[in-house]
C-alpha positions as CSV (number, residue, x, y, z in Angstrom):
1,M,149.7,141.6,31.3
2,I,148.3,141.9,35.2
3,K,144.9,141.1,34.2
4,A,146.0,137.6,31.6
5,I,148.2,136.0,35.1
6,L,144.8,137.0,37.1
7,I,142.4,135.6,35.2
8,A,144.8,132.2,34.5
9,I,144.7,132.2,38.2
10,V,141.2,132.2,39.1
11,S,140.6,129.8,35.9
12,G,143.2,127.8,37.6
13,I,141.8,127.7,40.9
14,I,138.4,126.7,39.7
15,A,139.7,124.3,36.8
16,G,142.0,122.6,40.2
17,M,138.1,122.3,41.8
18,G,136.4,120.5,38.5
19,V,134.0,123.7,38.6
20,G,134.8,124.5,34.6
21,G,137.7,127.0,35.3
22,G,138.6,126.7,31.3
23,S,135.1,128.4,30.2
24,I,136.0,131.2,33.1
25,F,139.0,131.8,31.5
26,I,137.6,132.0,28.0
27,L,134.6,133.9,29.2
28,L,136.8,136.2,30.8
29,S,139.7,136.8,28.4
30,T,137.4,137.4,25.7
31,I,135.1,139.9,27.7
32,F,138.2,141.9,29.0
33,G,139.6,142.0,24.6
34,L,143.1,140.0,26.2
35,F,142.6,137.5,23.4
36,S,140.3,136.7,20.5
37,H,137.9,133.9,21.1
38,K,140.1,131.0,19.1
39,E,143.3,132.4,21.2
40,A,141.4,132.0,24.1
41,Q,140.2,129.0,23.4
42,S,144.3,127.9,22.5
43,Y,145.4,129.2,25.9
44,N,142.5,127.2,27.5
45,L,143.8,123.9,25.8
46,I,147.1,124.3,27.0
47,M,146.1,125.0,30.9
48,F,143.6,122.2,30.6
49,I,146.4,120.0,30.0
50,V,148.6,121.6,32.7
51,V,145.6,121.3,35.4
52,G,144.3,117.8,34.0
53,I,147.8,116.4,35.1
54,F,148.0,118.0,38.1
55,A,144.4,116.7,39.1
56,S,145.5,113.6,37.9
57,I,148.6,112.8,39.8
58,I,146.6,113.7,43.2
59,N,143.4,112.0,42.4
60,F,145.3,108.7,41.0
61,K,147.8,109.4,44.5
62,N,144.6,109.3,46.9
63,K,142.9,106.8,44.9
64,K,140.0,108.5,43.8
65,I,139.6,107.6,40.1
66,D,138.3,104.0,38.8
67,I,141.6,103.1,36.5
68,N,139.0,100.2,34.7
69,L,136.1,103.4,33.7
70,F,139.5,105.7,33.1
71,K,140.4,102.9,30.6
72,K,137.0,102.8,28.9
73,I,136.5,106.7,28.3
74,I,140.4,107.6,27.7
75,I,139.9,106.7,23.7
76,P,136.4,108.3,23.2
77,L,137.8,111.1,25.0
78,C,140.7,111.4,22.5
79,I,138.6,110.7,19.6
80,G,136.0,113.6,20.9
81,S,138.9,116.1,21.2
82,I,140.2,115.2,17.6
83,I,136.7,115.7,16.3
84,G,136.2,119.1,18.5
85,V,139.8,120.5,17.4
86,L,138.8,119.6,13.4
87,I,135.5,121.1,13.5
88,A,136.9,124.6,15.5
89,K,139.2,124.9,12.7
90,N,136.8,124.9,9.8
91,I,134.1,126.9,12.0
92,N,133.6,130.9,11.3
93,E,135.1,132.5,14.5
94,D,132.2,134.3,15.3
95,E,129.6,131.3,15.0
96,I,131.9,129.3,17.7
97,K,132.0,133.0,20.0
98,H,128.5,132.7,19.6
99,T,127.6,128.9,20.5
100,F,129.8,129.2,23.5
101,Y,127.9,132.5,24.9
102,I,124.8,130.7,24.2
103,F,125.9,127.4,25.7
104,M,127.4,129.5,29.0
105,L,123.9,131.3,28.9
106,I,122.1,127.7,29.4
107,I,124.6,126.3,31.7
108,G,124.0,129.6,34.1
109,S,120.2,129.4,34.1
110,Y,120.4,125.1,34.7
111,E,122.8,126.3,37.4
112,I,120.4,128.8,38.9
113,I,116.9,127.0,38.4
114,T,118.7,124.2,40.0
115,S,119.7,125.8,42.7
116,L,116.6,127.0,43.1
117,K,114.4,124.1,43.4
118,N,116.8,122.7,45.8
119,L,116.5,126.0,48.2
120,L,113.0,125.3,47.5
121,K,113.0,121.8,48.9
122,S,115.5,122.4,51.7
123,N,113.1,124.9,53.2
124,N,110.3,122.6,52.7
125,K,112.1,119.9,54.7
126,N,112.8,122.6,57.3
127,K,109.2,123.2,58.0
128,E,108.1,119.4,58.1
129,R,110.2,119.2,60.8
130,S,109.1,122.5,62.9
């Protein structure tokens, strides 16, 4: 129970910063064997709703959300979410889990490569200034 609470807190903090805390929640809760992958997805969706509501309130209050863009994307977002749920209901849990881990591997690799490229660019600019 303590592991679940700690994972939820860490994931909530990361999600609140807009960094993808849901993925972290699913990854950690399945690695530590707290939930099956589909259960972790379910809890993640509940957590996403809570984090989304609070983040939206704060961002609306701070005028960081373009209302016109929001109006354009909210319906496609809802449609995509419904399609995703229907697909998830009809796919074997192992297939979802493997697809998720491959997705995480691709995203992680992309982030590492991008960070290294930016670091090299920054080092080259600093050398040129010297």
